[in-house]
N, C-alpha and C positions, 0 to 999 in steps of 0.2 A: 504493500500500500504506500509506504514512504517513497519508493522509487517512482510510483505513478504521480504522487504529489510533486516530487522534485521535477519530474518531466514537465508537468503543467507550468510550474513556476519559472522554469528556465526557457520556456518557449513563449512566443508572442501570444497575447490574448486574442482569441477569435470570438467576436461577439456572439455569433450564432451558437457557439458551443459552450458558452457560460451556462452554469446550472440554471440560473434564472431564466435565460432565454430558451433553453431546452424546455423548461416547464411552462413558460408563458406563450412563446411564439410557436415553437415547433410542435407543441402538443395542444394547440388550440382546438383542433378537430378530434382530440382524444384518440389518436392512432399512432402516437410516437412509439417506436420500438428501438431499443439499443442493445447491441451485443458486442462481445469481444472476439476478435479474430487476430491471432498472432500478437496479442497484447495491444492491438489497435482498436479504436472504437468504430463500430459500424452503426450508422444511424439511418433509420427509415421512417418516413412520415409523408403526410400530404402537404403540399405547398398552399398556404393560406391565400396567397395573392395570385395563384395561377389556377383558379377554379378547381382546387383540390388535386392538382397534378402530382403524381407520385415522385418522391425524392429519395434518392439513396446517396449517402455521402460517407467519407472515410476520413478518420483523424488519427494520425500516428506516423511512425517512421520505420517500423520493423517489417521486413519481408513484404514490402508494398506491392511488388509485382504479383506475388502469389495471392495476396489479398484481392487485388483487382480481378485476377483470373477467376477466383472463387466466387466473387460477387457477380461477375458477368455471367458465370455459369448459372448461378441462382436466378438472376434476372431472366435469362433466356428460358429456363425451365418454367418460370412463372408467367411467360408471355409478355414480359415488360421490356422496354428498350434497354439495350446494354449501354448505360451511361451513368456517370456519377456527376453530381452537382455540388457546388459550394465546397469543393475540396481545397483546403488551405495550402498555402505556398510551402510550408514545412513538409507536407506530405508529398506534394508534387516533386520537390527537390530530392526526395528519398527514393524515387523510382530508378531502378537500375538500368532499364532499357526503355527510355521514353519514346523511342521510334515506333514501338508497338502500338502506341495509342494516339488518338487524335486529341490533343490537348490545346485548349484555348481559354483565354481569360474571360471571366463573366463580369463585365463592368458593373452590372446591377448588384452584384454581391460583394463589391469592394467594401472594406471597412473604411470609415472616415476617421482619421486620427487627427485630433485637434490638440493644440498645446494649451493647457489650462493657464500656464504662465503668461503666454501671449494674450490670451483672451482676458485675463484679469488686469493686465497692464495697458492693453490697447495702444501700444506705441508703434510708430512707424507708418509709412504711407499706405501699406497694404491693408491696414485696419482703419484707415482714415474715415471711411464711410460709416462703419459701425461706431467708431468713437464719436462722430458727430451726432448719430442717432441717439446714443446713450445720453449725451449732454442735453439734447433737445428734450428727451423724455424727462430727465431730472429737473430741467428748468420748468417745463410745462406742468409737472405734477409735484413740484416741491412741497414738502411737508404733507403730501397726500398718499405716499406710497411707503411700503416697508417690505423687506424680504425676510421670510420666516421659514424655518423648517418645522413642519407639522409632524407629530408623533403618529406613525402609521400603525401602531398597535392600538390606537384609539378609534373605535368605530365611528365616532362623531367626526373626527378629522377626515376619515375616508369618505364619509357621506358628504362632507362639505366640499371636498375636492371634486367628487363625481358630479354633484349637483352644479357646481360652478362651471365645469367644462361643458355640461349639457346646455348651458345658457349661451354658449358661443356658437351660434347657428352655423357660421361658415366652416367651422372645423368639421362638421358632419355633412353639410349639404354640398360642399365643394371638394374637400380633400379626402373625405371618407364616405363616399356614396353608399357603399355596401356595409357600412358600420363595422368593418373588420377591425380597424385599430380601436374603435370604441369598445368592442368586446374585450380586446387584449388589455386595454387600460383598466377596465373593470376587474379583470382577472388578476392583473398585476397588483392592484390595490387590495383586493380581497386576501391575497397570499403574501403581501409585502413583508410582514414580520418574519414569516418562515423562510422566505427567500432572500432576506437581507436587503430589500429595496429601501432607498431613502428619497427624500424630496426637498426641493426648494420651491416655495410658493410666493408669488409676487402679489401683494394686496394693494389695491387702489381704493381709497375711500372705504376701507374695511371689507372689501370683497376680493376674492381671488380672481385675478385677470391673466395670470400666466403660471405655468407649472412645469417643473423639470423633475422627472423620475429617473433615478440612476442606481447602479449597484456596484459595490466593491468586488474586485476579483483578486485571486491569490497573487498575481503580479503586482507588487506594491506600488509601482509608479502609475498605475492605470485605474480608471473607473470606466464603466460602460454606461453611456447615456441611452436610456430606452425610449423615453418620450419627452419632447420639449414642445409645449403647446402654449399658445397665447390667444387672447381675444383681439381679433384684428380691428375692432372698433377703436382701439387705442393706438394712435400713431407711434412709430419708432419702437 
């Protein structure tokens, strides 16, 4: 067990494979299956954002070619396409003979890695637009806003967050037509304490108008941001 923990800590964090995201995103349709193959993780589920399309992925570095062959054999016997999705770079680089496979990057599944130091300081020309927006917000709503962390073990805090988000119509009518992320956010909050989720809530005039939900991971220099939402009626 210690070796597996050490492996996780010494490799980059992949957001889809964090425990919280496995439980919240990849199991939203209640069909997530996980197994070990040559000490690697094999993950099978339905893709929430692709009309329930089947997903099979692999995470690890040991005997990867043999693992891929075994998985492809299983997929073929099951009448499913012989393909893997969301395979992280650390696994791809462990393939002994990459010429045997058709490998290509999936841009939609790239992780977005942000510097919390840069975002907290907002220095430099590349962050000039965000810096100006923050200053305008602070000026327009001076003494009317505060940033708080609500205790997600408190049912009243969870209810407050959910009710607040549902008041922001554009979040649901424009960005989440099928209510997919809405369901995931509700599930996240319901199991937040068990899964180690935390939040920052932006209050304006005593009401929540923005929310960030995130989780800590074993890699000490990283956190994973799961949901960042705001009421578009408030500029900047």
